[in-house]
N, C-alpha and C positions, 0 to 999 in steps of 0.2 A: 567463487564469485563469477568467474568466466563461464562456468557450466550453467549457472543460473541465468545469466544474460543470454547465452545461446539457446537455452530452453525457452525462455520468454520470447525471444525473437522468432524462433521457428514456429511456435504455436500461435502467436499473436499477429504475425505479419499477414496471413491470409485475410483476416477480418479487416485490416486497414488497406490492403491492396484491392479488395473487392470494389469499394466505391470509386477508387481511382480508375479502375478499368471501365466502370460505368460512365464516368465523366469523359474519358478519352474516346470511348466508342459512341456515346450518345450525343455529344456536342459536335456539330459540324457546321462550318469549319472552325477548328480550334486555332486561334491566333498564335503566332510564334511568341508574342510578348507574354501571353499567359503562361506558356510553357517555360520561358526563360525566368520569369518572376517566381514561378512555383519551384524551380530548382534552387533559387536563392533561399526561399522560405524553408525548404526541406533540408538545409545544410545540417541541422542537428542530428540527422540520421547517421552521420559519420561518427558521432560520439559513441555509437554502439561498440566500435572497435577501440576507441580511445576515450574512455569516460571522462578524463580530465579536460577534454576539449568541449564538454557540454556547455559550460557557462559562456565562453566567448562565442560559440556558434549560435546559441540562443540569443545572445545580444545582437549579433549581426542580422539574424532573421527577424528579431523583434523590431528592428528599424523598418523593415519592409512591411511587416504586419501593421505597425502603427501608421505607415504611409497609406496603405490600402484602407485601413479603418477610417482615417481622417477623410479621405476622398469619399468613402461611402456615406459618412455622416453628413458631409457638406452637400451631397447630391440630393436634391429634393425628389421624394418619391422613390420608385424602384429604379436602381441603376440600369442604364442601357448603354450600348456602344462600348466605349473604353471602360466605363465603370463596371459594366457586366463582365468584361474580360478580366478585370482586376479581382472581382469576386470569385470567378472561376479559378484564377491563379491561387487565391487564398485557400480555396477548398482543396485544390490539387496538392499544394505544398503543406497544408495543415495536417493531413493524415500522416505523412512521414514524421512531421514534427511531434505529433502526439505519440506516435509509436516509439520514437527515441526517448521521450520522457518516461513512458511506461516501462521501457526495457531497462534503461540506465538507472532510473530511480525506483525500480520495482521492489528493491529491498525495503523501501519505506512504504508501508501499506497505503498511507493517504495519497502519496504522489502516484503510485502505480494504479490504484483504483480510480483516481481522478482522470488520469490519462486514458485508461481503458473506457470508462464511462463516457467521456466526451467523444472519443472516437466512435463508439457505437451509436451515440446520439447523432453524430454527423452522418454516419452511414445510413441510418434510418431516414434522415431528412433528405439525403440525396436520392434514396430509393423512392420516397414519396414524390419527389419532384420529377423523376424520369418515368414513373409509372404512367401508363397511358399515352406516352409520347409516340409519335409515328416512328416506324422502323427506319425511315431515312434520317432520323436524328433531328435535333432542334438547334437553333442558334444560341449564342451565349445570352442574348437578351431574353429569349423565350425561356431558357432554363432558369435564369435568375428570377423571372416573373413567377414561374411555377414554384421555385424554392421559397420565395417570400410569401406567396399565397398559402402554401401548405403549412409553413411555420406560424403564420398569423392565425390560421384557423385552429391549429393544434393547441397553441398556448392560450389562445383566446377562450376556447372551450374549457381548458383546464382552469383558467382563472375564474370563469363563471361557476364551475363546479366547486371550487374551493370557497368562493364568496358565500354561497348559500343554496344554489340550485341543486347541488349534488349531481348524481348521475341518474336521477329518477326521470329526467326528460330524455327523449330520443335525440341523441347527439352523435354525429359522425366525426371520428377523429381520423384525420388523413394518415397519420403515422401507423394506425392500426392495420390499414390495408397494405402497408409496405413491408410488414414482417413476413418473410417467406421461410420455408424450412431450411433453405440454404443459409440464410442469415442467422437463424437460430443455431444451426450447427457450427458456424464460424464463431458465433458469440460464446458458445459453450467451450469450444477449443481455446479461444483467447482467455477465457476465465480460468481454464485449467493451466494455461501457461503462466498466469499470474499467481496461482495458488500453489502449484507443485513445488517451486523453489523454496517456499516458506516451510514446507514439510520436512526439509532436510534437518538432520540432528544438529543441534547447536553445539559448538566446540567448547563445552564447559566441562571441566574435570571435577570429580568429587574426591576429597581426601578423607582419611580416617577421622572419626569424631574425636580423637585424642587432641589434647591441647597442644598448641605450638610451643616449641622450646623458647624460653625467655633469653634475651641477649642483653642483659643489663650491663652497664659499665662496671668493670671490676674494681673493687676498693683497693687501696694500697696493700692491705694485708687481708688475705682471704683464709677462711677455714676450709681446709681440704679434707673432706670426709674419707674414711677408709674405703678401699675399693669395694668391700662387701656391702657398703651402705649406699653406693651410687646407683640410683635408679634411672635407667635410660628411658627416654620417651619412646612410645611405640612408633615403629617406622610407618611412614605414610604409605598408603596403598597406591597402586598404580592408577594414573588418571583414567577415568572411564568417560567415554563420550556420552553426554547427556541426551536423553530422549527428546525428540522433536515434538511438534504438536500432534503428530499422527494424523489420523483421518477425522478427528473431531471437527475441525473447521469445515471440511468438505461435507461431512454428514449434516452439520448444522445448516449449511447453505442449501443442501438438497431438501431438507425438511422445511425450511422457510420458503423456498421457491415453490415447492409442491403445495404447501398450505395456501400460499397466496393465489396460485393458479386455481386451486379448488374453490376458494371463496369467490374469485372473480367469475368462475364458471357457474356456480350455483346461485350466487346473489351479487350481481355486478354493482348494484346500488350501494352495497356496504363494503366495497373494496377499500376505500380510503379509511373507513373506520377500522377495518381489520389491520391495515398497515400501522395506524396510530397505536392500537392496542398491542400489537406484536412488538413494536419498537419500545413501548413503555415496559412491557414484560421483560424484554431482553436487558434493558438498563437496570431494572430492579434485580434481576437474577445476577448480573455481573457485580452489582454492589453487595449483594448478600454473600456471594462467593469470596469477594475481596475481604469483607469483614470476618468471614469464617476462617479464612486462611491466615489472618494476621496473627503472628506469634504473641502469646501472652507471657509477660515476664514472670519468672518464677523466683520466689524468695528462698534463700537457703533455709534448711531446717533449723529449728530452735536449738537443738543440741550442738549443731555446728557453729551457730553464732555464740553460744555460751562459752565454748572452749576457745582458748587463745593458743596460737602456735607457740611451741617451745623451741628453743634454740639448742641444737645438738652440737657439741664441740668434740673434737678429737682428743684423745688422751694426751696430756702434756701441754695443752693449749688453754689459754684463758678464754673467757666469753668474748672479750673485745678483739681477739686475734693475736695477742701478744704471747710470748712464752710464759709458761707457769713459773712462779718463783720457786727457788730451791727449798727443800724442806729444812726447817730450822733444827739445829743440833743443840741439845741441852745436856 
């Protein structure tokens, strides 16, 4: 467990630290209140060393996140001034928060994948907001205005594409211009950090196929067979570590990603259709494999059902366990 967390932390941390560096360098001046509040929000990162502290630390930081979210909702329009500082603090502290969730809960595929995906989405949104900014930096209000504008255009175009316009019209997605080779490399490294601990062999042992010895309650009188008729059960074999998933998940992810990239390159207008068909095919394949691997109950042979077990008694004993009566003398 500790090795898996260390591996996830080492490979996923660069992808989450990259947008934080962009925020610290690109926003000038950065208020002290934003830094202090971001430290409180990032408290769950301490749970990487002590996983049992994740729940209380998430509760403490959740109060701050709820406070910032309430102020943001009550602020009409795009937040400026103090509201913009709070949004910047939420972004600064949110990346360590998501990193802690992905690292500590990485053994659960849903939680680890959700934390990684949300962190990468936040990274792309920050990149889209700071791209094209002057080298001298921007203020918190200017950054938040850029952040809101890029997100509104991105998800607005996606909504129009899903409603019916598709991708047949010329549309510019702001997040598409923010994907750089550096970001792709960090994303692949973070995905490897999430997948590699899952490939470790599972600690499951296999025993011999022989039936386990029965441990029924002994009756008051037992029939003890002769030593020559006592059949000992076969000894259990030594536990063998069960094989892990191997490279099958990695190979499947590479094939799916390469196929999607090929379709998006050759026919961008049919990208959503390809994703829908691929997801449907994967679900059908998993259902077929599950049904095929389900064990079928086998009925005993007719000859075995026809014969009834016979009771073998030792010489000098009755069938019910008592001593045999002495022979009569005439």
